[in-house]
C-alpha positions as CSV (number, residue, x, y, z in Angstrom):
1,M,-151.1,-190.8,-24.3
2,K,-149.9,-193.4,-22.5
3,I,-148.7,-193.8,-18.9
4,I,-147.2,-195.9,-16.8
5,I,-148.0,-196.0,-13.5
6,I,-145.6,-197.7,-10.7
7,G,-147.1,-199.6,-7.9
8,G,-150.0,-200.1,-10.6
9,T,-151.2,-202.5,-8.0
10,G,-151.7,-201.5,-5.3
11,L,-154.2,-199.8,-3.2
12,I,-154.4,-196.5,-4.8
13,G,-152.4,-197.5,-8.4
14,S,-154.7,-200.3,-9.5
15,K,-158.1,-197.0,-9.5
16,V,-155.7,-194.6,-10.7
17,V,-155.6,-197.5,-13.8
18,M,-159.0,-198.5,-13.3
19,K,-159.6,-194.6,-13.3
20,L,-157.5,-193.3,-16.3
21,Q,-158.0,-196.9,-18.8
22,T,-162.1,-196.3,-17.4
23,S,-162.1,-192.4,-19.7
24,G,-160.3,-194.1,-22.5
25,V,-156.1,-193.5,-21.8
26,E,-154.0,-196.3,-22.3
27,A,-152.7,-196.7,-19.0
28,V,-150.2,-200.0,-18.1
29,A,-149.9,-200.9,-14.2
30,A,-146.2,-201.8,-13.6
31,S,-144.5,-203.6,-10.6
32,P,-142.6,-206.2,-9.6
33,N,-145.2,-208.5,-10.3
34,S,-145.0,-208.0,-13.4
35,G,-141.8,-207.6,-13.9
36,V,-140.6,-204.0,-13.5
37,N,-138.5,-203.2,-10.6
38,T,-137.6,-199.6,-9.6
39,I,-134.8,-200.6,-7.5
40,T,-132.8,-202.9,-9.8
41,G,-134.1,-201.4,-13.2
42,E,-135.7,-204.5,-14.0
43,G,-138.3,-204.2,-17.3
44,L,-137.9,-200.4,-16.9
45,A,-137.5,-199.9,-20.7
46,E,-139.5,-201.5,-21.9
47,V,-142.3,-200.8,-20.0
48,L,-141.6,-196.9,-21.1
49,E,-141.3,-197.4,-24.4
50,G,-143.6,-194.4,-26.2
51,A,-144.7,-193.4,-22.6
52,S,-145.5,-189.8,-21.8
53,V,-147.0,-189.6,-18.7
54,V,-145.1,-191.6,-15.6
55,V,-147.0,-192.0,-12.2
56,D,-145.5,-193.5,-8.7
57,V,-147.3,-194.3,-6.6
58,S,-144.9,-197.3,-5.4
59,N,-143.7,-197.1,-1.7
60,S,-141.3,-198.7,0.2
61,P,-142.0,-202.2,1.2
62,S,-139.9,-201.5,4.9
63,F,-140.1,-197.9,7.0
64,E,-136.8,-198.9,9.0
65,D,-135.3,-195.1,8.8
66,A,-132.0,-196.5,6.0
67,A,-134.1,-198.6,4.5
68,V,-136.7,-196.2,3.9
69,L,-134.6,-193.4,2.2
70,T,-132.7,-196.3,-0.2
71,F,-136.3,-197.1,-1.6
72,F,-136.8,-193.9,-2.4
73,E,-133.3,-192.5,-3.5
74,T,-132.8,-196.2,-5.8
75,S,-136.2,-195.9,-7.5
76,T,-136.2,-192.5,-8.1
77,R,-132.7,-192.3,-9.5
78,N,-133.0,-194.8,-11.8
79,L,-137.0,-194.1,-12.8
80,L,-136.2,-190.7,-14.2
81,A,-133.1,-192.0,-15.4
82,A,-135.3,-194.5,-17.6
83,E,-137.5,-191.8,-18.6
84,A,-134.7,-189.3,-19.3
85,R,-134.2,-192.2,-21.7
86,A,-137.6,-193.0,-23.3
87,G,-138.5,-189.0,-23.9
88,V,-141.8,-189.0,-21.0
89,Q,-142.4,-185.8,-20.7
90,H,-144.6,-185.5,-17.5
91,H,-143.6,-187.2,-14.3
92,V,-146.1,-187.7,-11.8
93,A,-145.3,-188.1,-7.8
94,L,-147.7,-188.9,-5.1
95,S,-146.3,-187.8,-1.7
96,V,-147.7,-186.5,1.6
97,V,-149.0,-183.2,2.8
98,G,-146.7,-182.2,5.5
99,T,-143.9,-184.0,4.4
100,D,-141.5,-180.9,4.8
101,R,-142.8,-180.8,8.0
102,L,-142.0,-184.3,9.7
103,A,-138.0,-184.0,8.9
104,E,-138.1,-186.0,12.3
105,S,-139.2,-189.2,11.1
106,G,-137.8,-191.4,9.1
107,Y,-139.9,-192.2,6.6
108,F,-140.7,-188.3,5.7
109,R,-137.8,-187.7,5.1
110,A,-137.0,-189.9,2.7
111,K,-140.4,-188.7,0.8
112,I,-138.5,-184.9,1.4
113,A,-135.3,-186.5,-0.3
114,Q,-137.8,-188.1,-3.1
115,E,-139.2,-184.9,-3.6
116,K,-135.7,-183.1,-4.3
117,L,-134.8,-186.1,-6.7
118,I,-137.9,-184.9,-9.1
119,R,-137.3,-181.3,-8.5
120,E,-133.8,-181.3,-9.6
121,N,-134.4,-183.2,-12.7
122,T,-135.6,-181.8,-15.3
123,I,-138.3,-184.1,-16.7
124,P,-141.0,-181.8,-15.8
125,Y,-143.3,-183.2,-13.0
126,S,-146.2,-182.9,-10.9
127,I,-145.7,-183.9,-7.3
128,V,-149.2,-184.7,-5.2
129,H,-149.6,-184.1,-1.7
130,A,-152.3,-185.7,-0.3
131,T,-154.2,-186.4,3.0
132,Q,-153.6,-189.2,4.8
133,F,-155.7,-192.1,3.6
134,F,-159.4,-193.3,5.7
135,E,-157.6,-196.8,4.9
136,F,-155.0,-196.0,6.7
137,I,-156.5,-194.8,9.6
138,K,-155.9,-198.6,11.3
139,G,-152.2,-198.1,10.9
140,I,-151.6,-194.7,12.3
141,A,-153.5,-196.7,15.3
142,D,-151.1,-199.6,15.1
143,A,-147.7,-197.6,14.8
144,A,-149.1,-195.1,18.1
145,T,-150.1,-198.1,20.1
146,V,-148.4,-200.0,23.3
147,G,-150.5,-202.3,25.0
148,D,-154.0,-201.5,24.2
149,T,-153.1,-197.9,24.0
150,V,-152.9,-195.9,21.5
151,R,-151.8,-192.3,21.8
152,L,-152.3,-190.1,20.3
153,A,-151.6,-185.8,19.8
154,P,-154.9,-183.9,19.7
155,V,-153.9,-182.4,16.9
156,L,-156.2,-181.5,13.3
157,I,-156.0,-183.9,10.8
158,Q,-157.9,-183.5,7.1
159,P,-158.3,-187.3,6.4
160,M,-159.3,-188.5,2.5
161,A,-160.6,-191.6,0.6
162,A,-158.1,-193.8,-1.7
163,E,-161.0,-193.5,-4.1
164,D,-160.5,-189.3,-4.4
165,V,-156.8,-189.8,-3.7
166,A,-157.4,-192.0,-6.9
167,I,-159.0,-189.2,-9.2
168,A,-157.3,-186.3,-8.3
169,V,-154.0,-188.2,-9.5
170,A,-155.7,-189.3,-12.9
171,R,-157.0,-186.0,-13.3
172,I,-153.3,-184.6,-13.1
173,A,-151.8,-187.2,-15.2
174,V,-153.7,-186.1,-18.1
175,G,-153.1,-182.6,-17.5
176,A,-150.1,-179.9,-18.1
177,P,-147.2,-180.2,-15.6
178,V,-147.4,-177.7,-12.5
179,N,-144.0,-178.1,-11.8
180,G,-144.8,-178.0,-8.2
181,V,-147.0,-179.1,-5.5
182,V,-150.8,-180.3,-5.4
183,E,-152.2,-180.6,-2.1
184,V,-155.2,-182.8,-2.2
185,A,-157.2,-183.5,0.8
186,G,-160.7,-184.5,2.4
187,P,-163.8,-182.5,2.4
188,E,-163.6,-182.7,6.7
189,Q,-160.9,-181.6,9.1
190,F,-160.9,-183.7,12.6
191,R,-158.6,-184.4,15.5
192,L,-156.8,-187.5,14.9
193,D,-157.4,-188.9,18.6
194,A,-160.6,-188.5,17.6
195,L,-161.6,-189.5,14.1
196,V,-159.0,-192.9,15.7
197,R,-161.2,-193.7,18.5
198,R,-164.3,-192.9,16.2
199,Y,-162.5,-195.3,13.8
200,L,-161.4,-198.5,16.5
201,G,-164.8,-198.4,17.6
202,A,-166.9,-198.4,14.6
203,H,-164.9,-202.0,14.3
204,H,-165.2,-202.8,18.1
205,D,-161.4,-202.5,18.8
206,P,-161.0,-202.4,22.6
207,R,-157.8,-200.6,22.0
208,M,-158.1,-197.1,24.3
209,V,-157.0,-193.9,22.8
210,L,-155.5,-190.7,24.6
211,A,-154.9,-188.0,23.6
212,D,-151.4,-186.4,24.3
213,P,-150.1,-183.2,23.3
214,R,-146.4,-185.3,23.2
215,A,-147.6,-188.0,21.3
216,R,-145.4,-188.5,18.5
217,Y,-146.4,-189.9,14.9
218,Y,-144.1,-191.7,12.8
219,G,-141.0,-190.3,15.0
220,A,-142.1,-187.0,14.8
221,E,-144.1,-184.4,16.8
222,L,-146.9,-182.4,15.5
223,R,-147.8,-178.8,16.0
224,E,-151.6,-178.1,15.6
225,R,-151.6,-177.8,11.9
226,T,-149.1,-179.9,10.6
227,L,-151.0,-183.0,9.1
228,V,-153.3,-180.3,7.2
229,P,-153.0,-178.9,3.7
230,Y,-152.8,-174.8,3.3
231,N,-154.4,-174.8,-0.5
232,A,-155.8,-178.3,-1.0
233,R,-158.5,-179.6,-3.3
234,L,-161.2,-181.2,-2.0
235,G,-162.6,-184.9,-2.5
236,E,-166.1,-185.9,-2.0
237,I,-166.4,-189.2,0.3
238,R,-167.1,-188.0,4.1
239,F,-166.2,-190.4,6.7
240,E,-169.2,-191.4,8.1
241,S,-170.2,-192.3,5.3
242,W,-166.8,-194.3,3.8
243,L,-166.7,-195.8,7.1
244,G,-170.2,-197.3,7.1
245,Q,-169.0,-199.3,4.1
246,S,-165.9,-200.1,5.3
247,V,-167.3,-201.9,8.4
248,T,-170.1,-203.5,6.3
249,A,-167.1,-205.1,3.8
250,D,-165.3,-205.7,6.8
251,R,-168.2,-208.2,8.8
252,T,-169.5,-211.2,7.8
253,P,-171.8,-212.0,9.9
254,T,-172.1,-215.8,11.3
255,R,-176.1,-216.7,12.1
256,S,-176.3,-216.1,16.2
257,E,-174.9,-212.3,15.2
258,G,-176.7,-211.5,11.9
259,I,-178.8,-209.3,13.2
260,R,-176.6,-207.1,15.8
261,Q,-175.7,-203.6,14.6
262,T,-172.4,-202.8,13.2
263,T,-172.5,-199.4,14.6
264,S,-170.0,-197.7,17.0
265,D,-169.2,-197.9,20.5
266,S,-167.0,-194.8,21.2
267,S,-168.2,-191.7,22.7
268,D,-167.5,-189.4,20.3
269,S,-170.5,-188.9,17.1
270,P,-169.9,-187.7,14.0
271,S,-170.4,-184.3,15.3
272,E,-168.2,-184.6,18.3
273,L,-165.3,-185.9,16.2
274,R,-165.5,-182.9,13.5
275,A,-162.8,-180.1,14.1
276,S,-165.0,-176.7,15.3
277,P,-165.7,-173.9,13.3
278,R,-162.8,-171.9,15.3
279,D,-160.2,-174.6,13.5
280,D,-161.7,-173.7,9.9
281,P,-159.0,-172.2,7.9
282,S,-161.2,-170.3,5.8
283,R,-163.0,-168.9,8.4
């Protein structure tokens, strides 16, 4: 089985390539750096020769409304047309939990358009809806920052590690097409504002996080359960475990600060951070 990973050198793509290759699958990373451009079509015919599965984990270089829509529509059309010519039997695309509930956001309108193109095509497909990655928490904070204040709606979120996303995508890629959506998520739910506050505190980021029910998320208004899945396959990596590794990896102590603790100054302890049992959809 030959599987092509579009966006195969990025955060998720590189991990998917590694997971597949480790399991003995012929996995090929495709990106502009390797001469494959889904916008112009350059290199698509060559890289897809003999491929049975294509995994698209690429992302737009710009989040501006018009630019992101153009990227996903053009890229997906070119990719699906090239796959049809090459005889690809399974198209796997990575998307986001809650995409259909976030149409106020230009980015998510573009993802909705991408998914529509996939569904309307004749190639069997699987769309993977993943919750937000732990690795993107800083990006969420940055997008919600004005001055030194981060305003976020205190809604539920069930984030996951990129490692778990890659495992899920790789498993789906070697399986039969579902011709629908598979949801994947982390093992724990949190309040969005508390999660970001904990992350920033652990990284000694001085920004203040305020809970604001009217704060928008990449331009979209959030309800209590907009960002959480209905019935997801759960990853194994917990946030506190990932956070500890993240802080360690990012920190290079000098001699004078080598014995300083890297624990958070945040008032949110792990037990306070997690959503309460009443918020658990299984109850």
